[in-house]
C-alpha positions as CSV (number, residue, x, y, z in Angstrom):
1,M,-24.7,-10.5,-39.2
2,S,-26.4,-7.8,-37.4
3,I,-23.7,-5.7,-34.5
4,G,-22.7,-8.3,-31.5
5,S,-24.5,-11.4,-32.6
6,T,-23.0,-14.4,-31.8
7,P,-24.2,-17.7,-33.6
8,A,-25.2,-20.3,-31.4
9,G,-22.5,-22.9,-30.4
10,S,-19.5,-20.2,-31.4
11,G,-16.5,-20.2,-28.8
12,P,-13.7,-18.1,-28.6
13,R,-11.3,-17.0,-31.0
14,P,-8.1,-15.7,-31.0
15,D,-8.2,-12.5,-33.0
16,R,-4.2,-12.0,-34.4
17,G,-2.4,-13.6,-31.3
18,L,-5.3,-12.4,-28.5
19,V,-6.7,-14.7,-27.0
20,L,-8.5,-13.3,-24.5
21,G,-8.9,-9.5,-23.5
22,P,-8.1,-6.7,-23.6
23,M,-9.9,-6.6,-20.3
24,L,-9.5,-2.5,-19.1
25,R,-9.4,-3.3,-15.0
26,H,-8.1,-1.1,-12.3
27,V,-8.8,2.5,-13.3
28,D,-8.2,6.2,-11.3
29,E,-7.1,9.2,-12.1
30,A,-3.8,8.6,-13.6
31,S,-3.6,5.1,-14.8
32,A,-5.1,2.1,-15.7
33,S,-4.5,-1.6,-15.9
34,I,-5.0,-3.6,-19.1
35,W,-5.2,-7.3,-19.4
36,V,-4.6,-9.5,-22.1
37,E,-4.5,-13.6,-23.1
38,T,-2.1,-14.0,-25.7
39,A,-1.5,-16.8,-28.2
40,A,2.3,-17.0,-27.6
41,A,5.0,-15.4,-25.9
42,C,5.1,-12.1,-27.0
43,S,5.5,-8.2,-26.1
44,V,2.4,-6.6,-25.2
45,E,2.2,-3.0,-26.1
46,V,-0.7,-0.5,-25.5
47,R,-0.9,2.7,-28.0
48,S,-3.6,6.0,-27.5
49,G,-2.2,8.9,-29.5
50,A,1.6,9.4,-29.6
51,D,1.8,7.6,-26.0
52,A,3.1,3.8,-25.3
53,W,3.2,1.4,-22.7
54,Q,4.2,-2.1,-22.9
55,A,4.8,-5.8,-20.9
56,G,6.0,-8.7,-21.8
57,T,4.0,-12.1,-21.2
58,F,4.1,-14.5,-18.0
59,A,3.2,-18.6,-18.7
60,A,1.2,-20.2,-16.1
61,H,0.0,-23.8,-17.6
62,G,1.0,-23.1,-20.8
63,H,-1.0,-20.1,-21.4
64,H,0.7,-16.6,-21.3
65,Y,-0.4,-13.4,-20.0
66,A,0.4,-10.0,-19.5
67,L,-1.1,-7.2,-17.4
68,V,0.0,-3.9,-19.0
69,E,0.1,-0.2,-16.6
70,V,-0.8,2.2,-18.4
71,S,0.6,5.4,-16.5
72,G,0.5,9.3,-17.0
73,L,-2.9,10.0,-17.6
74,E,-4.8,12.7,-17.2
75,S,-7.9,13.0,-14.7
76,G,-11.5,13.0,-16.4
77,S,-9.5,12.0,-19.8
78,V,-11.0,9.5,-22.5
79,R,-8.8,8.2,-24.6
80,P,-8.9,5.3,-27.0
81,Y,-6.2,2.3,-26.9
82,T,-5.4,0.2,-29.2
83,V,-3.2,-3.4,-28.5
84,H,-0.4,-4.6,-30.8
85,L,1.4,-8.0,-30.1
86,D,5.5,-8.0,-31.4
87,G,4.0,-4.3,-32.8
88,I,1.6,-6.0,-34.8
89,L,-2.1,-4.9,-34.2
90,A,-4.0,-7.5,-32.3
91,W,-6.9,-4.8,-31.0
92,P,-9.5,-3.5,-32.0
93,V,-10.8,-5.6,-34.6
94,S,-13.5,-4.8,-37.4
95,D,-16.5,-6.1,-35.6
96,G,-19.2,-3.2,-35.8
97,F,-18.3,-1.6,-32.2
98,P,-16.5,1.7,-30.5
99,D,-12.8,2.0,-30.2
100,P,-12.1,0.7,-26.2
101,V,-11.7,3.4,-24.4
102,I,-9.5,4.5,-21.6
103,A,-11.7,6.9,-19.6
104,T,-9.8,8.0,-16.0
105,L,-11.3,8.9,-12.6
106,D,-12.7,12.8,-12.4
107,P,-12.7,13.5,-8.8
108,A,-15.1,16.7,-9.4
109,K,-18.0,13.6,-10.7
110,E,-20.0,12.0,-9.1
111,P,-18.7,8.0,-9.3
112,R,-21.4,5.8,-11.1
113,L,-21.3,2.2,-10.4
114,A,-22.7,-1.3,-12.4
115,F,-22.8,-4.6,-9.8
116,G,-24.4,-7.9,-10.4
117,S,-23.4,-11.5,-10.0
118,C,-24.5,-14.9,-11.0
119,R,-23.3,-15.5,-14.8
120,T,-24.0,-18.4,-16.6
121,S,-22.3,-18.4,-19.9
122,V,-24.5,-20.1,-22.8
123,S,-25.0,-19.8,-26.1
124,H,-27.1,-16.4,-27.1
125,D,-29.9,-17.9,-29.4
126,E,-33.1,-18.6,-28.8
127,A,-31.8,-22.0,-27.5
128,G,-30.3,-20.0,-24.8
129,N,-32.4,-17.6,-23.7
130,R,-35.2,-20.0,-23.2
131,T,-33.1,-21.9,-20.5
132,H,-31.1,-18.8,-19.2
133,G,-32.9,-15.9,-20.3
134,I,-31.5,-13.0,-21.6
135,D,-27.6,-12.2,-20.8
136,A,-28.4,-8.6,-18.4
137,M,-24.3,-7.9,-18.9
138,R,-24.6,-8.2,-22.9
139,A,-28.0,-6.4,-23.2
140,Y,-26.1,-3.5,-21.6
141,A,-23.2,-3.9,-23.5
142,L,-25.2,-3.3,-26.7
143,A,-27.0,-0.6,-24.9
144,M,-23.5,1.0,-24.2
145,A,-22.6,0.0,-27.8
146,A,-25.3,2.3,-29.3
147,P,-25.2,5.7,-30.8
148,G,-25.4,8.6,-28.0
149,H,-24.5,6.9,-24.6
150,D,-22.8,8.5,-22.9
151,R,-23.9,7.8,-18.8
152,W,-20.8,5.7,-18.9
153,P,-20.4,4.3,-15.1
154,D,-16.5,4.6,-13.5
155,V,-16.7,0.4,-12.9
156,A,-18.7,-2.6,-12.8
157,L,-18.3,-4.9,-9.8
158,F,-18.8,-8.1,-10.4
159,L,-19.5,-9.8,-6.8
160,G,-19.4,-13.5,-7.5
161,D,-20.1,-16.8,-9.8
162,Q,-18.6,-15.1,-12.3
163,V,-18.2,-18.7,-13.5
164,Y,-19.6,-22.0,-12.4
165,A,-16.5,-24.4,-12.5
166,D,-19.4,-27.3,-10.7
167,S,-22.6,-26.4,-13.3
168,T,-21.0,-26.7,-17.0
169,S,-23.0,-26.0,-20.3
170,D,-22.9,-28.0,-23.1
171,E,-19.5,-26.0,-24.9
172,M,-17.9,-26.7,-21.8
173,Q,-18.6,-30.2,-21.6
174,E,-17.5,-31.2,-25.3
175,F,-14.4,-29.4,-24.4
176,I,-13.9,-31.7,-21.2
177,R,-14.7,-35.0,-23.3
178,S,-12.0,-33.8,-25.6
179,R,-9.5,-34.3,-23.2
180,R,-10.6,-36.7,-21.0
181,N,-12.9,-39.2,-19.3
182,I,-16.3,-37.4,-18.5
183,K,-18.2,-40.4,-16.7
184,E,-14.7,-40.8,-14.2
185,A,-14.8,-38.2,-11.1
186,P,-14.9,-35.1,-11.2
187,G,-17.6,-35.6,-14.1
188,A,-18.9,-32.5,-16.1
189,E,-17.4,-30.3,-13.0
190,L,-13.9,-28.5,-13.9
191,K,-10.6,-30.5,-13.1
192,D,-7.8,-28.7,-13.7
193,F,-6.4,-25.3,-14.4
194,E,-6.9,-26.3,-18.4
195,E,-10.4,-26.1,-18.3
196,Y,-10.7,-23.2,-16.2
197,A,-8.8,-21.3,-19.0
198,H,-11.3,-23.0,-21.2
199,L,-14.3,-21.6,-19.1
200,Y,-13.1,-18.2,-19.0
201,R,-12.8,-17.8,-22.8
202,L,-16.2,-18.8,-22.9
203,A,-17.8,-16.2,-20.1
204,W,-15.9,-13.1,-21.3
205,S,-15.7,-14.3,-25.8
206,D,-18.7,-13.1,-26.7
207,P,-18.3,-9.7,-29.0
208,A,-20.2,-7.7,-27.3
209,N,-19.4,-8.6,-23.6
210,R,-16.0,-8.4,-25.0
211,W,-15.7,-5.0,-26.4
212,L,-17.8,-4.0,-22.8
213,L,-14.5,-5.5,-20.9
214,S,-12.1,-3.9,-22.9
215,T,-13.8,-0.2,-22.5
216,L,-15.9,-0.4,-19.0
217,P,-12.8,-1.1,-15.6
218,S,-14.1,-3.7,-13.5
219,A,-13.3,-5.3,-10.7
220,M,-14.6,-9.0,-9.3
221,I,-14.7,-11.0,-6.3
222,F,-15.4,-14.8,-5.9
223,D,-18.1,-16.6,-4.4
224,D,-19.0,-20.7,-4.3
225,H,-19.4,-21.7,-8.2
226,D,-16.9,-19.8,-8.5
227,I,-15.1,-22.9,-7.3
228,R,-17.8,-25.3,-6.2
229,D,-20.9,-25.1,-4.6
230,D,-21.1,-24.5,-1.0
231,W,-17.4,-24.1,-1.1
232,N,-16.5,-23.7,2.6
233,S,-20.2,-23.9,3.8
234,S,-18.7,-25.9,6.6
235,L,-15.7,-28.0,8.4
236,S,-17.9,-31.6,7.2
237,W,-18.1,-30.5,3.7
238,K,-14.3,-29.4,3.7
239,Q,-13.4,-32.7,5.1
240,K,-15.6,-34.3,2.3
241,M,-14.2,-32.6,-0.7
242,Q,-10.5,-33.1,0.8
243,K,-11.5,-36.7,0.6
244,T,-12.1,-37.2,-3.1
245,S,-9.4,-37.8,-5.6
246,W,-9.5,-34.8,-7.6
247,W,-10.1,-31.6,-5.0
248,H,-6.7,-31.1,-4.7
249,E,-5.9,-30.3,-8.3
250,R,-9.7,-28.6,-8.6
251,I,-9.0,-26.1,-5.8
252,V,-5.5,-25.5,-7.1
253,S,-6.6,-24.8,-10.4
254,G,-9.4,-22.7,-9.2
255,L,-7.5,-20.6,-6.8
256,G,-4.6,-19.9,-9.0
257,S,-6.9,-19.0,-12.2
258,Y,-8.7,-16.8,-10.2
259,W,-5.4,-14.7,-9.0
260,I,-4.6,-14.7,-13.0
261,Y,-8.3,-14.3,-14.5
262,Q,-9.8,-12.2,-11.8
263,H,-7.9,-10.7,-8.6
264,L,-4.5,-9.4,-10.5
265,G,-6.5,-6.6,-11.9
266,N,-8.4,-5.6,-8.8
267,L,-5.5,-4.2,-7.4
268,S,-4.3,-0.6,-7.7
269,P,-0.6,-0.9,-8.8
270,D,0.7,-0.1,-5.9
271,Q,-0.9,-3.4,-4.1
272,R,0.3,-5.3,-7.3
273,A,3.6,-4.1,-6.1
274,A,3.4,-5.4,-2.4
275,D,2.1,-8.7,-3.9
276,P,4.8,-11.5,-4.0
277,L,3.6,-13.4,-7.1
278,W,3.5,-10.1,-9.0
279,Q,6.9,-9.5,-7.6
280,R,8.6,-12.6,-9.5
281,I,7.0,-11.8,-12.7
282,V,7.9,-8.1,-12.7
283,T,11.4,-8.6,-11.4
284,H,12.2,-11.5,-13.8
285,T,14.6,-10.4,-16.1
286,G,15.1,-13.0,-18.9
287,P,16.1,-15.4,-21.1
288,G,12.8,-15.8,-22.3
289,E,9.1,-15.9,-21.1
290,L,8.8,-16.7,-16.8
291,D,6.8,-20.0,-16.1
292,L,4.9,-18.9,-13.3
293,T,3.5,-22.2,-13.0
294,A,5.1,-23.7,-10.0
295,D,5.2,-20.9,-8.2
296,L,1.6,-20.2,-8.8
297,D,0.5,-23.4,-7.7
298,E,2.4,-23.3,-4.5
299,F,1.1,-20.1,-4.2
300,A,-2.6,-21.8,-4.6
301,E,-1.7,-24.1,-2.4
302,R,-1.1,-22.1,1.0
303,V,-3.6,-20.1,0.9
304,D,-6.0,-22.5,0.9
305,A,-4.2,-24.5,4.1
306,V,-3.3,-20.8,5.3
307,P,-5.8,-18.4,4.3
308,E,-4.5,-16.1,7.0
309,S,-1.4,-16.1,4.5
310,Y,-2.9,-14.1,1.8
311,S,-6.3,-11.4,1.4
312,W,-8.4,-11.3,-1.6
313,S,-9.9,-8.2,-0.4
314,Y,-9.5,-4.8,-1.7
315,C,-10.4,-1.3,-0.9
316,R,-10.7,1.8,-3.6
317,D,-11.2,5.2,-2.6
318,W,-13.5,7.8,-4.7
319,D,-12.8,11.4,-3.5
320,A,-16.4,11.1,-1.4
321,V,-17.0,7.6,-1.7
322,R,-15.3,4.2,-0.3
323,L,-15.3,1.0,-2.0
324,I,-14.6,-2.0,0.8
325,V,-14.6,-5.3,-1.3
326,V,-14.0,-8.2,1.0
327,D,-14.0,-11.9,0.7
328,S,-16.6,-13.9,2.5
329,R,-15.7,-17.3,0.8
330,A,-11.9,-18.0,1.0
331,A,-11.1,-16.4,5.0
332,R,-13.8,-18.2,6.8
333,K,-12.9,-20.3,10.0
334,L,-15.1,-23.5,9.9
335,E,-14.1,-25.1,13.0
336,P,-17.7,-25.4,15.3
337,E,-16.2,-23.4,17.9
338,R,-14.0,-20.5,16.3
339,R,-16.3,-21.1,13.2
340,A,-16.5,-17.3,11.5
341,L,-16.9,-15.4,7.9
342,L,-14.0,-14.0,8.1
343,D,-10.6,-15.1,9.9
344,A,-9.1,-12.9,12.6
345,A,-7.1,-11.1,9.5
346,E,-9.3,-10.6,7.2
347,L,-12.0,-9.0,10.3
348,A,-9.1,-6.4,11.3
349,W,-8.6,-5.6,7.5
350,L,-12.5,-4.7,6.9
351,D,-12.7,-2.9,10.9
352,E,-9.1,-1.0,9.6
353,R,-11.2,0.1,7.0
354,M,-14.7,0.4,7.7
355,R,-14.3,4.2,8.8
356,G,-16.3,7.5,8.4
357,G,-15.3,10.8,6.4
358,F,-16.8,9.8,3.3
359,R,-20.2,10.4,1.6
360,H,-20.9,6.9,1.1
361,L,-19.2,3.9,2.8
362,I,-20.1,0.9,0.4
363,I,-19.3,-2.9,1.5
364,G,-19.3,-5.4,-1.7
365,T,-19.6,-8.9,-0.1
366,S,-21.0,-11.9,-2.3
367,L,-23.2,-12.8,0.0
368,P,-25.9,-10.5,1.2
369,F,-24.9,-8.9,4.8
370,L,-29.1,-8.2,5.4
371,L,-30.5,-11.5,4.1
372,P,-34.8,-11.2,4.3
373,M,-35.6,-11.3,7.6
374,G,-36.9,-14.8,7.9
375,L,-34.2,-16.6,5.5
376,H,-32.0,-14.5,8.5
377,H,-33.4,-16.5,11.3
378,V,-33.7,-19.8,9.4
379,E,-29.6,-19.9,8.6
380,S,-28.9,-18.7,12.6
381,W,-31.1,-21.2,13.7
382,D,-29.4,-24.1,11.7
383,E,-26.2,-23.3,12.6
384,A,-26.8,-23.4,16.5
385,I,-28.2,-26.7,15.7
386,S,-25.4,-28.1,13.8
387,S,-22.9,-26.9,15.9
388,G,-20.9,-29.7,18.3
389,S,-22.6,-28.6,21.5
390,R,-25.5,-29.4,20.0
391,R,-27.4,-33.3,19.9
392,R,-26.3,-35.7,17.4
393,L,-29.8,-35.6,15.4
394,G,-29.6,-31.9,15.7
395,E,-26.0,-31.8,13.7
396,W,-27.1,-34.1,11.1
397,L,-30.1,-32.3,10.1
398,G,-28.3,-28.9,10.6
399,E,-25.8,-30.1,8.4
400,R,-28.2,-31.5,5.6
401,L,-30.6,-28.4,5.2
402,R,-27.4,-26.6,5.2
403,R,-26.3,-28.6,2.2
404,R,-29.6,-28.3,0.4
405,L,-30.4,-25.1,0.9
406,D,-27.4,-23.1,0.6
407,L,-28.0,-21.7,4.5
408,E,-24.1,-20.3,4.5
409,H,-24.4,-16.6,4.7
410,W,-23.5,-14.3,6.9
411,A,-26.5,-14.7,9.2
412,A,-25.1,-18.2,9.5
413,F,-21.9,-17.1,10.8
414,Q,-23.2,-15.2,14.1
415,R,-20.0,-14.1,15.1
416,S,-19.3,-12.6,12.2
417,F,-22.5,-11.1,11.7
418,Q,-22.7,-9.4,15.1
419,E,-18.6,-8.3,14.3
420,V,-19.6,-6.7,11.7
421,A,-23.1,-5.5,12.5
422,R,-21.5,-3.4,15.2
423,I,-18.7,-1.9,12.9
424,A,-21.3,-1.0,10.9
425,T,-23.3,1.3,13.2
426,E,-20.5,2.6,15.0
427,V,-19.4,4.4,11.6
428,A,-23.3,5.3,11.0
429,D,-23.8,6.9,14.7
430,G,-20.4,8.9,13.5
431,K,-18.2,7.2,16.3
432,R,-15.2,5.9,13.8
433,G,-15.4,9.3,12.0
434,P,-17.6,12.2,10.6
435,A,-20.9,9.9,9.9
436,P,-21.7,9.0,6.4
437,Q,-25.0,9.5,4.5
438,T,-25.2,6.0,4.2
439,V,-23.4,2.1,4.9
440,T,-24.4,0.6,1.4
441,F,-23.5,-3.1,1.8
442,L,-23.8,-4.5,-2.0
443,S,-24.2,-8.2,-2.5
444,G,-25.7,-11.2,-4.8
445,D,-25.9,-14.9,-4.8
446,V,-29.7,-15.4,-3.8
447,H,-30.9,-15.2,-7.1
448,F,-33.3,-12.5,-6.4
449,S,-33.2,-8.7,-5.7
450,Y,-34.3,-6.8,-3.6
451,V,-33.3,-3.7,-1.1
452,S,-33.5,-3.3,2.6
453,E,-32.7,-1.2,5.0
454,V,-32.0,-1.1,9.0
455,E,-34.7,0.8,11.2
456,R,-33.2,3.4,13.0
457,E,-34.0,6.8,14.6
458,G,-31.2,9.2,13.4
459,G,-27.5,8.8,12.0
460,S,-26.4,6.9,8.7
461,R,-28.8,4.9,6.7
462,I,-27.8,1.6,6.8
463,L,-28.7,-0.5,3.7
464,Q,-28.8,-3.7,1.6
465,A,-28.8,-3.5,-1.9
466,V,-28.6,-7.0,-4.2
467,C,-28.7,-7.7,-8.0
468,S,-28.6,-11.3,-8.9
469,P,-29.2,-12.7,-11.1
470,I,-26.9,-11.4,-14.1
471,R,-27.7,-14.8,-16.4
472,N,-29.2,-17.9,-14.4
473,P,-32.6,-17.4,-13.1
474,L,-34.6,-19.9,-10.6
475,P,-36.6,-21.9,-11.9
476,R,-40.5,-20.7,-11.0
477,F,-41.2,-23.4,-8.6
478,L,-38.2,-22.4,-6.7
479,R,-38.9,-18.4,-6.7
480,Y,-42.2,-19.3,-4.8
481,F,-40.5,-21.2,-2.1
482,A,-37.5,-18.8,-2.0
483,A,-40.4,-15.9,-1.5
484,A,-41.7,-18.5,1.2
485,L,-38.6,-18.9,3.0
486,A,-37.8,-15.2,3.0
487,F,-40.9,-13.5,3.5
488,G,-43.8,-15.6,4.0
489,P,-44.6,-17.7,7.3
490,A,-40.5,-18.0,7.4
491,V,-40.2,-14.7,9.5
492,P,-42.1,-15.0,12.4
493,F,-41.6,-19.3,13.0
494,G,-37.6,-18.8,12.0
495,A,-37.8,-16.0,14.8
496,W,-39.5,-18.9,17.1
497,M,-37.0,-20.9,15.7
498,A,-33.9,-18.8,16.9
499,R,-35.2,-18.4,20.4
500,K,-35.5,-22.2,20.6
501,A,-31.8,-22.5,19.8
502,H,-30.6,-19.6,22.0
503,V,-29.7,-17.3,18.6
504,P,-28.5,-14.1,20.2
505,N,-30.5,-11.1,19.0
506,P,-29.5,-9.5,15.9
507,P,-28.2,-5.9,17.1
508,F,-31.2,-4.3,14.9
509,G,-34.0,-5.0,12.7
510,W,-34.3,-4.0,9.1
511,S,-37.3,-4.4,6.7
512,L,-37.6,-4.9,3.4
513,I,-38.2,-1.5,1.0
514,K,-38.0,-2.5,-2.3
515,G,-38.6,-6.0,-4.1
516,P,-37.9,-9.1,-4.6
517,W,-37.7,-9.6,-8.0
518,F,-36.4,-12.2,-9.7
519,D,-35.1,-11.2,-13.8
520,N,-32.0,-11.4,-15.2
521,N,-30.4,-7.9,-14.1
522,L,-27.4,-5.4,-13.6
523,A,-27.7,-2.8,-11.4
524,I,-26.8,0.8,-11.5
525,L,-25.8,2.5,-8.5
526,E,-25.1,6.3,-8.4
527,D,-24.1,8.9,-5.8
528,T,-26.3,11.8,-6.9
529,G,-24.8,13.9,-3.8
530,D,-28.0,13.6,-1.9
531,G,-27.7,10.1,-1.8
532,L,-27.8,6.7,-3.7
533,A,-29.9,6.6,-7.2
534,L,-30.1,2.5,-8.2
535,S,-31.5,0.8,-10.8
536,W,-31.8,-2.2,-12.1
537,L,-32.0,-3.2,-15.8
538,T,-32.7,-6.5,-17.9
539,G,-32.7,-7.4,-21.7
540,V,-35.8,-7.7,-23.6
541,A,-36.2,-9.4,-26.7
542,R,-36.9,-6.9,-29.4
543,D,-37.4,-7.6,-33.5
544,G,-37.7,-11.1,-32.9
545,D,-33.9,-11.2,-32.8
546,P,-32.8,-13.9,-29.3
547,A,-29.0,-12.6,-30.4
548,N,-29.5,-8.7,-30.3
549,P,-31.5,-7.5,-27.2
550,G,-33.0,-4.1,-26.1
551,L,-32.8,-2.6,-22.4
552,D,-35.6,-2.3,-20.2
553,T,-35.9,-0.8,-16.4
554,V,-37.1,-3.5,-13.8
555,A,-36.4,-1.2,-11.1
556,V,-35.4,2.0,-9.3
557,A,-34.7,2.8,-6.0
558,S,-34.0,6.8,-4.6
559,L,-32.0,6.1,-1.3
560,G,-31.7,9.9,-0.1
561,T,-30.8,11.2,3.5
562,R,-34.3,11.5,4.6
563,R,-35.6,7.9,5.5
564,D,-39.4,9.6,4.3
565,E,-38.2,9.6,0.6
566,M,-38.9,6.0,-0.1
567,H,-42.4,4.7,0.6
568,R,-42.1,1.3,2.0
569,E,-44.0,-1.4,-0.2
570,N,-45.4,-5.2,0.7
571,P,-42.8,-7.4,-1.4
572,P,-44.4,-8.4,-4.9
573,G,-44.8,-11.7,-6.3
574,P,-42.2,-13.8,-7.8
575,R,-42.0,-12.5,-11.4
């Protein structure tokens, strides 16, 4: 079998007690965080050369996890590592991939970042590729594993829909049927923590992707499908979910599993030290393994009921570059008279960190801040007619269009859009410290990729770069619909509708400078010192072997400090 190949229907497999991972998560100049799921309670040890770091597992809903904090590393160093469970080697396994390494940040090196969103977990054989396309993340993993590859990103930023809890694969449904009647609510959707745990294993157990995640540091933020389509799109949507017999268990399981599988590794050691749940783990002295189940469920219930009680957002600095990753799902206010994408606490958190003094200020948000202009107008119009101050027919129509067409991005929360646009403009104008070269929003969600820029006479460039999907392409007929809605006649018609609904004008204009394209892809962003260079990479079939794709470039964008360095182009048709 070729390197990294996965037979059709193969599922997660424990490796000498290691169920999932290791995953290399937060890495800085001197430390690294390595996360694992194990088959049983044990001591987890990470070894590198003569050094070793250790942590005991904690339990949740019958599963066992550990996060080992590796400290005292040299900046810019690259160190192979191994994982041992109760002293027995568990990783790496002999599967043809290079040994995993920890590469600490080098402050003298311009940062390089991979990003993307929307990745389904189906087989990597011909059947899976026919329905979902080649997994761009996996194609990138195989390219990284090849001899001579030395241009590694410093981090991979996954911007939502890492798992699909509401649109499950045949393999996931087989697991569901093994434990409950799939014809009863919630049907083929996820019900509880046990099903979330299995879904994460399906997402991250393929040998190539598993190796990638053991070597490339990752950061993540959820979007709606990590919980459910249209999550928190409106008050009526939330009220409808709360009336079901299954939603409470779903949201508690979704948020609790997200904290363990995704959020915990986003945090720096200092940020984790301030987290009450993590404090329960590190202060446990026995006897035996800590069972976090009750605390985790109580935590998830509380943060769903009172979003202001916890923040999922985080911030990282690389010398001259700041990355802010903001939650645009859980922190919403949904009452029509107070409707906002970010509640007051989340907006204040973002406001405090949106500062100049960096070469680049990068804001990661699962939902594009700058949608194509036509779609922006349609969403702002829909919010206006859906508000309680409008006629009942408008409310009814607006809510149904919102759910049917997914009209619930930043544009559909005008209060928040206007506030963040003001903040971004102040940064770009040098009113919050020295103006950076760029203020750049990185996003996913929409299942097509593009670059847009705010039309400005001076100051920093304000940009929006989107990479979506990693593996979940739109059907071809929907590509034409999306292109027409975003770029075609919807632009003037949407603007007219927004004016009729008395929507405030955007504080600035913006236009497309690259795209759209609809390929499965993973994007690479690099600070060149004189701007940003971006490329979008996709997997391509080669040698008749669907499980071992090559890597091709879909698009490139060179975003220098001068606006004339990139010519504007007419949008191409759907690919």
